[in-house]
N, C-alpha and C positions, 0 to 999 in steps of 0.2 A: 847300485843297489835299486831294485825295483820297488815301487810302492805297492801297498796291499791291494788297491783297486786294480792296478795293472796285472798283478799276479792272479787275481780272481778272474779277470777277463781272459787272460791266457789259458788258465785252467778250464774255463767254460768252453773256449774254442777248441782246446785239445779234446775234451770230452765229446763235443759235437762231431769233430772230424773222425775220431776213433770209432765212434758209434757207426758212422757211415761206412768206414773202412771195414769194420768187422762184419757188417751186414752184407756188403757188396763185393769186397775184394778178397777177403781171407777165405781160402779154400781148405783149410785144415779140418778134417772130420772130427778131431777131438774137441774143437771149439764149436759148441752148438749154440743154443739160445742162452745168451748172457745179457745182463743188464749192467751198464756202467753206472755206479751210484755216486761217484765223485772223483775228483782229481785234485791232488795237492802238488803244487809246484814249488821247488826250492827258490829262495830269494834270488839266486844267481841264474835261474832258469835253466840250469844244467840237468836237473832231474825232475821227473814227474812220476808220482806214485798214483796209479790208477786203481780205484777200488771197484770190484765187480761182484755180482751175485749170480748164482745159477741154481737151477732146480736139480734135484737128484741126490744120490747118496754120496758119501765121502770119496768113493772110488771115481765117480763121474767128475766130481770137483777136482780131484787130483789130475785126471786126464786133461781137463779144461785148463788147469794151471800150467801143465806141461806144454800144451799147445800154444798158450799165450806167451809163455817164456820163449819158446822156439820162434814165434812170429814177431817178437819184440823188435828185432832189427829191421825186418821188412816194414813194420808199422811206423817205425821212426823215420825210415827213408821216405815213405809216403807222406808222413806229416811234414817233412822238410819241404816237399813240393807244394803243400797246401797252406802252410803258415808263413807269414812274413816276419820271421825272426832271424836274427844273426846266427844263433846257435839253436839247434833243435834239441829239446830235452831228451835225455835217456829215459826210456819208458820202462817202468817196473810195475807188474800187475800184482795186486794183493786182494785176496778174498775178503769180502765184507760180510762178517757174520751178524751184523746188527739187524738185518731183516729177519733172519732165522731166530735170533734171540727175542726180537719183538713179537714174532708169531707165537713163540713158546710162552712168553709172559702173558700174552693176550689169552691164550688157551687156559693157563693157570687161573687167571682172573675170572674167566667165564665159568670154569669148573667150581671155583670158590663161591661165586654168586649163585650158581645152580644148586650147590649144596646148602646154602642158606635158605633158599626158597622152599626146599623140601622139609625143613625143620618146622 
């Protein structure tokens, strides 16, 4: 069983390596500009849930998700070369809606404050 500090370090290293791989190695046109916002690693290091955000409409997000799902095996193989782990985690990509939710809440707050100033 891995301790929480080691899990955090492994998650940070996976995020760093995947960011580089997505930027330089992945040639799938469906995967454009994305930002990796976090990685959660299971205690046995067998699975890694990678959170990402992307700009665009829901169709573009769906295309990006499909491209990432298709590339997960390639990315895992490349991670196995770069990480010094006995078992390379299975990578699963999940869209992180927190950025969009935060922007929407910020706009609502700005609109509410602007409405008060007009009174």
